[in-house]
VEXMITI-146665 format. One record per residue (C-alpha): residue in three letters; y, z, x. Coordinates in steps of 0.05 Angstrom, whole numbers. Example, Ala and Ser with C-alpha at 12.3 -4.5 7.8 and 13.67 -1.06 7.14 Angstrom:
% VEXMITI-146665
{rec ALA, {-90, 156, 246}};
{rec SER, {-21, 143, 273}};
***
This chain:
% VEXMITI-146665
{rec MET, {291, -105, -39}};
{rec GLU, {276, -30, -37}};
{rec ILE, {332, -17, -87}};
{rec LEU, {301, -66, -135}};
{rec GLY, {234, -30, -126}};
{rec LEU, {267, 36, -141}};
{rec ILE, {301, 9, -203}};
{rec LEU, {236, -21, -228}};
{rec PHE, {199, 44, -214}};
{rec VAL, {249, 84, -255}};
{rec ILE, {244, 34, -313}};
{rec PHE, {168, 36, -311}};
{rec ALA, {168, 112, -306}};
{rec LEU, {214, 121, -366}};
{rec LEU, {173, 71, -405}};
{rec GLY, {110, 108, -385}};
{rec ILE, {137, 175, -411}};
{rec ALA, {157, 141, -477}};
{rec LEU, {89, 108, -483}};
{rec ILE, {54, 176, -475}};
{rec PHE, {93, 203, -534}};
{rec ILE, {69, 147, -579}};
{rec GLY, {-3, 155, -557}};
{rec MET, {-8, 97, -510}};
{rec MET, {-27, 89, -436}};
{rec GLY, {38, 112, -404}};
{rec THR, {7, 134, -338}};
{rec ILE, {-13, 61, -326}};
{rec SER, {60, 41, -332}};
{rec ILE, {79, 95, -281}};
{rec PHE, {24, 72, -235}};
{rec VAL, {47, -1, -240}};
{rec GLY, {119, 21, -225}};
{rec SER, {95, 58, -163}};
{rec LEU, {55, -2, -141}};
{rec ILE, {116, -47, -150}};
{rec TYR, {158, 1, -108}};
{rec ALA, {104, 3, -54}};
{rec SER, {100, -73, -52}};
{rec THR, {176, -80, -45}};
{rec THR, {172, -35, 17}};
{rec HIS, {110, -73, 43}};
{rec PHE, {69, -10, 34}};
{rec ILE, {105, 23, 92}};
{rec LYS, {133, 83, 55}};
{rec MET, {76, 87, 5}};
{rec ASP, {9, 73, 36}};
{rec TRP, {-58, 59, 4}};
{rec LYS, {-79, 132, 4}};
{rec ILE, {-21, 149, -42}};
{rec ILE, {-36, 88, -85}};
{rec LEU, {-108, 110, -92}};
{rec LEU, {-86, 181, -108}};
{rec LEU, {-40, 155, -163}};
{rec LEU, {-96, 110, -189}};
{rec GLY, {-143, 170, -192}};
{rec LEU, {-91, 210, -229}};
{rec THR, {-81, 153, -278}};
{rec VAL, {-156, 147, -292}};
{rec PHE, {-162, 223, -299}};
{rec ALA, {-103, 229, -348}};
{rec GLU, {-125, 172, -393}};
{rec THR, {-197, 197, -394}};
{rec ALA, {-176, 269, -406}};
{rec GLU, {-133, 249, -465}};
{rec ASN, {-191, 212, -498}};
{rec ILE, {-241, 267, -484}};
{rec LEU, {-195, 321, -512}};
{rec SER, {-181, 279, -574}};
{rec VAL, {-255, 269, -588}};
{rec TRP, {-270, 342, -572}};
{rec GLY, {-217, 367, -620}};
{rec ALA, {-242, 322, -675}};
{rec LYS, {-315, 340, -665}};
{rec LYS, {-301, 414, -657}};
{rec PHE, {-267, 415, -725}};
{rec GLY, {-322, 374, -759}};
{rec ALA, {-296, 302, -759}};
{rec SER, {-346, 245, -763}};
{rec GLY, {-351, 183, -719}};
{rec LYS, {-315, 142, -772}};
{rec SER, {-258, 192, -770}};
{rec LEU, {-250, 180, -696}};
{rec LEU, {-240, 106, -709}};
{rec ALA, {-193, 124, -765}};
{rec VAL, {-151, 164, -716}};
{rec LEU, {-140, 102, -673}};
{rec ALA, {-126, 56, -732}};
{rec GLY, {-82, 107, -768}};
{rec GLY, {-43, 123, -705}};
{rec LEU, {-31, 49, -690}};
{rec ILE, {-10, 32, -761}};
{rec GLY, {33, 94, -766}};
{rec GLY, {67, 80, -701}};
{rec VAL, {84, 9, -721}};
{rec ILE, {109, 29, -791}};
{rec GLY, {148, 89, -764}};
{rec GLY, {179, 47, -709}};
{rec PHE, {202, -4, -761}};
{rec PHE, {242, 50, -797}};
{rec MET, {266, 90, -737}};
{rec PRO, {250, 64, -667}};
{rec ILE, {219, 113, -618}};
{rec LEU, {223, 177, -660}};
{rec GLY, {194, 141, -720}};
{rec SER, {139, 113, -677}};
{rec LEU, {122, 182, -650}};
{rec LEU, {121, 213, -720}};
{rec GLY, {82, 153, -746}};
{rec VAL, {29, 159, -693}};
{rec LEU, {21, 234, -707}};
{rec LEU, {21, 228, -782}};
{rec GLY, {-22, 165, -785}};
{rec GLY, {-70, 193, -733}};
{rec CYS, {-78, 258, -773}};
{rec LEU, {-77, 230, -844}};
{rec ALA, {-127, 175, -831}};
{rec PRO, {-185, 222, -812}};
{rec VAL, {-168, 268, -871}};
{rec ILE, {-173, 209, -918}};
{rec THR, {-236, 184, -885}};
{rec GLU, {-269, 252, -888}};
{rec TYR, {-247, 263, -960}};
{rec LYS, {-278, 196, -980}};
{rec LYS, {-343, 218, -947}};
{rec ARG, {-347, 291, -968}};
{rec LYS, {-305, 293, -1032}};
{rec LYS, {-280, 362, -1009}};
{rec LEU, {-208, 374, -987}};
{rec LYS, {-217, 436, -942}};
{rec PRO, {-266, 405, -891}};
{rec SER, {-225, 341, -892}};
{rec LEU, {-161, 378, -875}};
{rec LYS, {-199, 417, -821}};
{rec ALA, {-222, 351, -789}};
{rec GLY, {-150, 326, -790}};
{rec LEU, {-126, 390, -757}};
{rec GLY, {-179, 381, -703}};
{rec VAL, {-154, 312, -689}};
{rec LEU, {-83, 337, -683}};
{rec VAL, {-103, 394, -637}};
{rec GLY, {-144, 348, -592}};
{rec ARG, {-91, 294, -591}};
{rec MET, {-35, 343, -574}};
{rec GLY, {-77, 375, -519}};
{rec GLY, {-93, 307, -490}};
{rec MET, {-20, 286, -495}};
{rec LEU, {3, 349, -458}};
{rec VAL, {-48, 339, -402}};
{rec LYS, {-27, 266, -395}};
{rec LEU, {47, 284, -395}};
{rec ALA, {35, 336, -341}};
{rec VAL, {-3, 286, -298}};
{rec ALA, {50, 233, -310}};
{rec LEU, {104, 281, -285}};
{rec VAL, {63, 297, -223}};
{rec MET, {56, 222, -210}};
{rec ILE, {131, 212, -217}};
{rec VAL, {146, 271, -170}};
{rec ILE, {97, 244, -118}};
{rec THR, {129, 176, -120}};
{rec LEU, {201, 202, -119}};
{rec ASN, {184, 248, -61}};
{rec ILE, {160, 188, -22}};
{rec ILE, {222, 149, -40}};
{rec LYS, {269, 207, -22}};
{rec PRO, {233, 265, 12}};
{rec LEU, {258, 335, -6}};
{rec ASN, {259, 360, 66}};
***
């Protein structure tokens, strides 16, 4: 049963990393994979302290990504409507990009859609290109910063779980 838990953890961890790159909640996938592994070992190898630590890291990473995205957008002058446009543009871009080229197309679509949508939204509002482009850049900077933080936390979560499965010492 432990082998099944390990296989499922690896699948959920790889899925989690992929989800992070398309702007989705990949740390949740990694957490669920760790929880599945823990349950297959009856929480003997991975106790509730570790589960709570991984849950805390998950909440931190997802929150940090959102805060950094909003910070980047606001810092560079984006409006509240632009923040909604980021979400909608990223989602639509990811779906369209994934249709043409799975995974890489989704990643590019999320980035392009998430950056172009606030530029278009700000341009409609201000009728000036330069501040609209600046707002789009802010969204990109915030989103990339958030994605890097989330990726780093995800890798830490994976290392913690793998170290419990197969200790280094």
